Backbone bond lengths (Angstrom), bond angles and torsions (degrees), N, CA, C in turn:
res aa  C-N    CA-C-N  psi(-1)  N-CA   C-N-CA  omega(-1)  CA-C   N-CA-C  phi
1 X - - - 1.451 - - 1.524 108.56 -
2 X 1.285 114.15 123.04 1.463 118.56 -178.26 1.527 109.91 -83.10
3 X 1.303 114.24 128.82 1.466 119.26 -178.24 1.526 108.48 -109.82
4 X 1.313 114.65 124.34 1.455 119.61 178.66 1.522 108.39 -108.96
5 X 1.310 115.53 119.09 1.460 119.99 -179.97 1.526 107.64 -114.20
6 X 1.296 116.27 110.14 1.455 121.06 -178.42 1.524 109.77 -91.71
7 X 1.350 115.31 127.50 1.476 121.69 179.45 1.521 112.27 55.18
8 X 1.325 115.53 39.63 1.470 120.25 177.64 1.517 112.18 53.68
9 X 1.305 115.85 45.63 1.467 120.76 179.53 1.519 108.53 -77.39
10 X 1.343 116.19 90.77 1.455 121.45 -175.38 1.513 112.54 -64.83
11 X 1.328 116.51 -32.37 1.460 118.67 -179.25 1.528 111.27 -62.97
12 X 1.352 117.53 -46.22 1.470 120.62 178.10 1.521 110.58 -63.12
13 X 1.317 116.65 -38.98 1.458 120.45 179.81 1.523 110.76 -58.44
14 X 1.312 116.50 -47.48 1.456 119.95 -177.57 1.521 112.21 -70.68
15 X 1.326 117.14 -29.05 1.472 119.23 176.41 1.517 109.92 -66.40
16 X 1.321 117.55 -47.74 1.462 120.94 -178.97 1.521 111.69 -63.56
17 X 1.280 117.61 -32.54 1.455 121.22 179.83 1.523 112.40 -84.72
18 X 1.333 116.60 -1.04 1.465 122.86 176.27 1.531 112.33 60.35
19 X 1.325 115.41 38.78 1.456 119.55 175.71 1.517 108.41 -86.66
20 X 1.306 116.92 143.77 1.461 119.82 -179.53 1.524 110.93 -83.38
21 X 1.321 115.91 173.23 1.458 121.90 -175.01 1.521 111.81 -63.53
22 X 1.312 117.93 -38.77 1.463 119.98 -179.09 1.520 111.21 -63.19
23 X 1.319 117.14 -37.36 1.455 120.54 177.63 1.527 110.35 -66.13
24 X 1.307 115.84 -39.23 1.459 120.22 177.81 1.529 110.67 -60.68
25 X 1.332 116.76 -42.19 1.460 120.62 179.34 1.525 111.61 -64.68
26 X 1.332 116.53 -38.71 1.466 120.61 178.62 1.526 110.54 -63.20
27 X 1.333 115.88 -44.26 1.462 119.91 179.73 1.527 110.59 -63.92
28 X 1.326 116.39 -41.94 1.463 119.88 179.22 1.526 110.93 -62.95
29 X 1.329 116.80 -38.42 1.465 120.07 177.65 1.526 110.76 -64.04
30 X 1.326 116.07 -42.48 1.466 120.18 179.29 1.529 110.87 -61.74
31 X 1.341 115.64 -42.37 1.460 119.52 178.48 1.530 111.09 -62.76
32 X 1.309 116.43 -40.26 1.459 120.72 179.20 1.523 111.11 -64.82
33 X 1.328 116.89 -43.08 1.465 121.23 178.95 1.522 110.36 -62.37
34 X 1.341 116.54 -43.06 1.467 120.42 178.28 1.524 110.69 -61.84
35 X 1.339 115.79 -42.65 1.465 119.74 178.86 1.524 110.53 -60.25
36 X 1.319 116.34 -46.29 1.460 120.34 -178.65 1.524 110.83 -64.59
37 X 1.318 116.72 -41.67 1.462 120.99 -176.54 1.522 111.36 -64.13
38 X 1.333 116.46 -42.74 1.455 119.58 -173.75 1.520 114.21 -89.86
39 X 1.323 118.25 -14.91 1.453 119.98 -174.28 1.509 115.03 -111.28
40 X 1.317 119.21 -17.37 1.452 120.17 -176.90 1.518 110.50 -94.04
41 X 1.301 114.72 149.48 1.461 120.83 175.93 1.521 109.13 -63.00
42 X 1.320 116.77 120.49 1.467 120.13 -175.27 1.519 112.44 -63.62
43 X 1.333 116.93 -23.81 1.457 119.43 -178.03 1.515 112.84 -88.49
44 X 1.348 118.19 -7.50 1.463 119.65 -179.64 1.513 109.49 -71.04
45 X 1.343 118.67 125.25 1.457 121.33 -177.05 1.511 111.91 -72.74
46 X 1.322 115.27 157.23 1.446 120.09 173.88 1.509 107.41 -81.20
47 X 1.310 116.50 115.32 1.450 119.73 -178.74 1.508 110.09 -148.95
48 X 1.318 116.60 -167.80 1.447 121.49 -171.20 1.519 113.35 -76.35
49 X 1.339 119.40 -25.23 1.454 120.38 -168.10 1.510 113.92 -108.69
50 X 1.345 115.35 146.46 1.452 120.62 175.04 1.516 110.78 -67.73
51 X 1.310 116.86 -21.00 1.462 120.45 -179.46 1.514 112.04 -63.68
52 X 1.317 117.57 -18.44 1.465 120.69 178.83 1.515 111.04 -60.90
53 X 1.340 117.43 -25.24 1.444 121.42 -178.06 1.523 111.16 -80.15
54 X 1.312 119.27 -12.15 1.449 121.82 -173.39 1.518 112.30 -88.21
55 X 1.301 117.27 -39.15 1.464 120.82 176.49 1.524 108.33 -151.22
56 X 1.345 117.09 142.77 1.468 120.22 -172.82 1.523 114.50 -78.20
57 X 1.329 118.49 -16.97 1.457 120.67 -177.49 1.517 110.48 -100.05
58 X 1.313 116.06 130.77 1.460 121.33 179.34 1.520 108.22 -114.30
59 X 1.329 114.52 93.19 1.459 121.54 -172.75 1.515 111.12 -128.62
60 X 1.315 114.86 152.14 1.461 121.08 162.30 1.517 106.26 -133.80
61 X 1.315 115.54 155.11 1.462 120.46 179.55 1.524 108.32 -130.63
62 X 1.324 115.97 128.76 1.463 120.92 -177.75 1.523 110.35 -123.23
63 X 1.321 115.74 126.69 1.468 122.84 174.66 1.523 108.17 -101.89
64 X 1.325 116.74 127.64 1.465 122.17 175.78 1.526 107.13 -122.61
65 X 1.321 116.36 111.94 1.461 121.25 -177.33 1.524 110.02 -123.79
66 X 1.320 116.02 128.89 1.460 118.94 176.42 1.525 109.74 -85.83
67 X 1.328 115.00 123.31 1.454 120.84 176.27 1.530 108.14 -72.42
68 X 1.320 116.42 118.79 1.464 120.84 -174.68 1.527 111.67 -62.24
69 X 1.328 116.68 -36.45 1.467 120.21 -176.72 1.527 112.34 -74.24
70 X 1.328 116.69 -44.78 1.474 119.94 -173.93 1.520 113.31 -95.66
71 X 1.338 116.80 -21.86 1.463 120.35 -175.82 1.517 113.14 81.35
72 X 1.325 117.07 -3.50 1.471 120.45 -179.38 1.526 110.62 -76.16
73 X 1.323 115.90 148.17 1.462 121.21 171.67 1.521 107.84 -89.58
74 X 1.323 115.65 121.82 1.463 121.84 179.25 1.521 107.61 -102.47
75 X 1.323 115.98 121.62 1.466 121.78 -169.09 1.522 109.95 -120.33
76 X 1.323 115.51 133.99 1.467 120.70 173.07 1.522 108.73 -131.71
77 X 1.322 116.09 125.65 1.471 122.60 179.98 1.518 108.89 -110.80
78 X 1.313 116.18 124.70 1.467 121.56 178.20 1.530 108.27 -104.45
79 X 1.346 115.56 121.45 1.465 121.95 -175.56 1.525 108.42 -132.69
80 X 1.336 117.19 139.13 1.457 120.13 176.21 1.528 109.91 -56.99
81 X 1.331 116.09 132.47 1.465 121.11 -175.20 1.518 112.23 -60.33
82 X 1.335 117.77 -45.95 1.473 119.72 -176.22 1.526 111.41 -64.43
83 X 1.325 116.79 -40.59 1.467 120.03 178.21 1.528 110.89 -64.17
84 X 1.321 115.27 -44.39 1.465 119.91 -177.12 1.529 110.60 -65.24
85 X 1.327 116.55 -41.41 1.467 119.68 177.61 1.526 111.13 -62.82
86 X 1.329 116.23 -38.88 1.468 119.99 179.42 1.520 111.74 -60.77
87 X 1.331 116.74 -47.32 1.464 118.61 -175.63 1.523 111.65 -73.86
88 X 1.328 118.01 -34.05 1.465 119.99 176.40 1.522 110.71 -65.68
89 X 1.331 116.40 -40.98 1.468 120.22 178.22 1.518 110.85 -62.39
90 X 1.320 115.71 -43.31 1.466 120.26 -177.50 1.530 111.59 -69.89
91 X 1.311 116.89 -47.17 1.466 120.29 -174.46 1.518 114.02 -71.49
92 X 1.337 116.13 -35.26 1.464 119.34 -173.24 1.527 113.36 -112.02
93 X 1.353 116.26 8.99 1.469 121.67 174.46 1.529 111.97 54.58
94 X 1.332 115.39 47.36 1.457 121.05 178.82 1.525 108.52 -132.11
95 X 1.322 115.98 170.66 1.455 121.31 171.31 1.523 106.54 -97.79
96 X 1.326 115.93 93.18 1.466 120.56 -175.21 1.524 110.84 -72.22
97 X 1.308 115.66 136.91 1.461 122.23 175.22 1.523 107.59 -143.47
98 X 1.320 115.59 106.15 1.461 121.16 -175.75 1.523 112.62 -96.03
99 X 1.333 116.80 4.53 1.460 120.96 -176.12 1.526 112.30 -103.10
100 X 1.328 117.27 -45.17 1.468 120.48 -176.26 1.528 110.89 -67.40
101 X 1.337 117.05 125.48 1.472 120.10 179.78 1.529 113.37 -58.38
102 X 1.335 117.56 -32.01 1.473 119.64 -177.76 1.524 112.13 -68.44
103 X 1.335 117.36 -18.38 1.466 120.94 179.34 1.529 112.87 -96.79
104 X 1.335 116.47 -4.17 1.467 119.99 -172.28 1.531 112.13 -57.32
105 X 1.314 116.61 -46.85 1.470 119.82 -177.76 1.522 111.02 -63.14
106 X 1.345 117.08 -41.22 1.464 120.88 179.04 1.525 111.45 -64.69
107 X 1.331 116.12 -38.33 1.459 120.85 -176.31 1.523 112.52 -74.35
108 X 1.327 117.13 -26.36 1.466 120.73 -178.58 1.526 112.43 -50.09
109 X 1.323 116.37 -44.31 1.471 120.27 -175.33 1.523 111.82 -62.94
110 X 1.351 117.25 -45.61 1.465 119.41 -176.40 1.527 111.81 -77.43
111 X 1.330 117.37 -32.78 1.468 120.05 176.81 1.528 109.84 -61.76
112 X 1.332 116.16 -48.53 1.460 120.21 178.71 1.515 112.27 -63.64
113 X 1.320 116.26 -42.11 1.465 120.80 -179.67 1.526 110.86 -60.75
114 X 1.336 116.48 -43.79 1.467 120.24 -178.79 1.531 111.10 -65.62
115 X 1.343 116.66 -49.94 1.467 118.96 -176.27 1.523 112.15 -63.63
116 X 1.322 117.22 -41.33 1.465 119.42 -179.31 1.525 111.87 -67.36
117 X 1.345 116.40 -25.11 1.468 120.07 177.67 1.523 112.13 -81.67
118 X 1.341 117.13 -22.83 1.463 120.16 -172.63 1.525 114.47 -114.76
119 X 1.316 117.33 4.31 1.463 120.63 176.57 1.526 109.04 -140.32
120 X 1.337 115.70 118.69 1.465 121.20 177.45 1.528 109.35 -130.96
121 X 1.324 114.62 149.68 1.462 120.94 179.02 1.523 109.94 -127.75
122 X 1.333 114.72 148.89 1.465 120.79 173.92 1.525 107.97 -138.43
123 X 1.323 116.32 126.12 1.466 121.44 177.97 1.513 108.90 -104.98
124 X 1.325 115.82 128.25 1.470 121.19 -178.73 1.527 110.92 51.78
125 X 1.344 115.60 41.65 1.473 123.81 177.35 1.533 113.63 68.97
126 X 1.333 117.34 15.69 1.467 121.28 177.22 1.525 109.05 -117.35
127 X 1.335 116.85 126.65 1.461 120.93 -178.83 1.528 111.62 -59.54
128 X 1.319 114.99 141.63 1.460 121.75 179.74 1.527 108.57 -109.30
129 X 1.322 116.41 131.11 1.463 120.50 176.35 1.527 109.16 -77.17
130 X 1.328 115.92 129.21 1.458 121.49 177.89 1.522 109.96 -108.23
131 X 1.321 115.41 144.92 1.462 121.91 177.12 1.519 109.20 -118.73
132 X 1.320 115.50 136.17 1.463 121.10 177.71 1.524 109.18 -79.84
133 X 1.343 115.90 130.71 1.464 121.35 -179.48 1.529 111.29 -101.17
134 X 1.328 117.12 -45.48 1.460 120.40 -178.67 1.517 110.88 159.80
135 X 1.328 115.46 -173.88 1.467 120.07 177.98 1.518 109.73 -143.02
136 X 1.346 114.88 161.17 1.457 121.08 175.02 1.520 109.18 -146.75
137 X 1.335 115.79 160.59 1.462 121.49 179.14 1.518 109.93 -92.67
138 X 1.320 115.11 144.00 1.459 121.36 176.67 1.521 107.90 -143.88
139 X 1.338 115.82 94.43 1.464 122.15 -175.74 1.532 110.39 56.98
140 X 1.341 118.46 -116.34 1.463 120.95 -176.91 1.523 112.39 -95.00
141 X 1.311 116.70 11.09 1.461 120.38 -177.72 1.523 111.00 -124.12
142 X 1.322 113.91 161.80 1.458 122.04 172.02 1.522 106.88 -114.39
143 X 1.317 116.69 135.28 1.463 120.94 175.89 1.520 107.77 -108.60
144 X 1.327 115.56 122.50 1.461 121.92 -178.98 1.525 108.39 -107.97
145 X 1.335 115.75 133.37 1.460 120.86 -176.25 1.530 111.11 -110.08
146 X 1.337 114.88 131.98 1.460 122.68 175.25 1.526 108.01 -129.65
147 X 1.322 115.46 163.34 1.458 120.09 177.81 1.518 109.12 -148.65
148 X 1.324 115.91 145.20 1.468 120.26 179.32 1.523 110.73 -99.16
149 X 1.302 114.53 170.74 1.461 120.34 167.57 1.537 107.21 -72.28
150 X 1.328 118.53 163.49 1.475 119.87 178.96 1.530 111.96 -58.31
151 X 1.332 115.52 136.51 1.467 121.70 179.12 1.529 107.87 -128.65
152 X 1.321 116.21 132.95 1.463 120.52 -178.30 1.530 111.44 -110.15
153 X 1.315 114.71 149.42 1.473 122.34 171.23 1.530 112.99 50.01
154 X 1.321 115.86 58.49 1.466 119.38 179.59 1.527 109.43 -74.81
155 X 1.300 115.84 116.11 1.469 121.60 175.56 1.529 110.80 -100.20
156 X 1.337 115.60 -31.42 1.467 120.20 176.95 1.525 108.71 -144.30
157 X 1.315 115.21 145.81 1.466 121.07 178.22 1.521 108.21 -129.96
158 X 1.324 115.52 117.75 1.463 120.26 176.56 1.525 108.69 -98.46
159 X 1.313 115.49 124.27 1.458 121.79 179.32 1.515 108.50 -108.64
160 X 1.312 116.28 126.61 1.464 121.70 176.21 1.521 107.75 -115.61
161 X 1.322 116.36 117.32 1.461 120.25 -175.50 1.525 111.58 -136.06
162 X 1.323 114.80 131.44 1.474 121.40 171.91 1.527 109.23 -129.13
163 X 1.316 116.66 31.96 1.462 121.22 -179.14 1.526 109.86 -60.35
164 X 1.315 116.00 121.80 1.471 125.81 179.52 1.522 113.85 63.97
165 X 1.330 118.80 10.65 1.462 120.21 174.25 1.527 110.38 -66.34
166 X 1.319 116.78 -23.31 1.462 120.43 178.11 1.521 112.17 -84.65
167 X 1.342 116.70 5.10 1.466 120.85 176.58 1.524 111.97 -119.00
168 X 1.333 117.20 -40.45 1.466 120.93 -175.78 1.528 111.36 -127.89
169 X 1.332 115.62 142.74 1.466 119.52 175.99 1.530 111.75 -97.96
170 X 1.334 116.10 14.07 1.469 120.49 173.97 1.532 110.20 -130.49
171 X 1.324 115.64 23.14 1.464 121.05 -178.20 1.528 111.13 -66.42
172 X 1.327 115.52 139.44 1.464 122.49 175.40 1.527 107.69 -123.83
173 X 1.320 116.60 125.32 1.458 121.81 178.09 1.525 109.13 -113.03
174 X 1.317 115.18 118.84 1.462 122.41 -175.98 1.530 109.35 -100.33
175 X 1.333 116.01 139.98 1.463 121.10 -178.19 1.524 110.63 -127.62
176 X 1.334 115.20 134.71 1.464 122.88 171.81 1.527 105.89 -121.01
177 X 1.314 116.14 115.31 1.465 121.25 -171.77 1.527 109.66 -120.29
178 X 1.331 115.45 127.02 1.461 120.74 178.07 1.522 109.56 -123.13
179 X 1.319 115.90 116.10 1.468 122.32 177.21 1.521 108.57 -135.52
180 X 1.315 115.91 137.22 1.468 121.36 177.93 1.529 111.76 53.24
181 X 1.320 115.34 36.42 1.455 120.91 178.07 1.512 115.04 77.58
182 X 1.323 117.96 0.96 1.465 121.73 179.05 1.526 109.59 -104.37
183 X 1.330 115.71 130.30 1.466 120.80 -179.24 1.524 109.84 -110.01
184 X 1.327 115.97 129.86 1.459 121.16 177.78 1.526 109.15 -133.51
185 X 1.332 115.32 147.22 1.461 121.03 -179.90 1.519 110.08 -126.46
186 X 1.315 114.90 147.26 1.467 120.87 178.83 1.519 107.85 -161.51
187 X 1.343 115.52 173.21 1.460 118.67 178.78 1.515 110.53 -141.49
188 X 1.315 113.89 155.53 1.459 121.95 173.79 1.519 108.26 -115.90
189 X 1.323 116.20 124.63 1.459 121.80 175.12 1.523 108.47 -100.99
190 X 1.324 116.21 134.52 1.462 119.97 175.92 1.530 109.05 -50.77
191 X 1.340 119.88 133.61 1.468 128.40 7.23 1.536 114.45 -98.97
192 X 1.341 118.04 14.08 1.471 119.96 -179.43 1.526 110.24 -62.71
193 X 1.319 116.16 135.79 1.466 120.64 -173.45 1.521 114.12 -116.37
194 X 1.319 117.95 -22.43 1.466 119.70 -171.77 1.523 112.09 -120.11
195 X 1.320 113.55 140.93 1.456 121.47 -179.93 1.526 107.96 -132.98
196 X 1.325 117.09 127.98 1.466 121.24 179.34 1.522 109.04 -111.97
197 X 1.330 115.65 122.18 1.460 121.90 179.50 1.521 108.70 -118.29
198 X 1.318 116.66 129.53 1.471 120.53 179.94 1.528 110.29 -109.87
199 X 1.344 115.06 150.85 1.468 120.96 -178.29 1.524 110.37 -129.18
């Protein structure tokens, strides 16, 4: 029996071959598995977000610099744009877009809300109030700016960060901290949340 399949019409093919629906589902599953096996990055971890398929490294980088003149801590967080959009969309039930200039004003509120909820600082065991300044795009990343009230005589700085911990279980958050002219670097690997730096 000659079988003519026009434009890879799999449904007609299976009808002519008298295959039942369950067999069709099995074949479709096999095709899906093959597609996933050959097309996905083998190093991308199985996790909650589709962004895992875009790049294998889940990192953020935060610079904390104390302004010598004002005593304020000036903070900049660099986060991959696609990851950040994913978590903002999920957490705040919106279609996040951090690239289009027309959406910048709308996004400001949720960007600030997320960062202030997931990054806290304490100097000498006293919590520091952080203020959201804004964000900007830089290639494939978003840089978010925060600033503290003036802080004097920092002997220790405790950083509490859960940035993107609600999206990836392999997230790494890197910190570069400069206080009183001393620069120190460290990282937090999921699920670790707190980092203590002494000066």
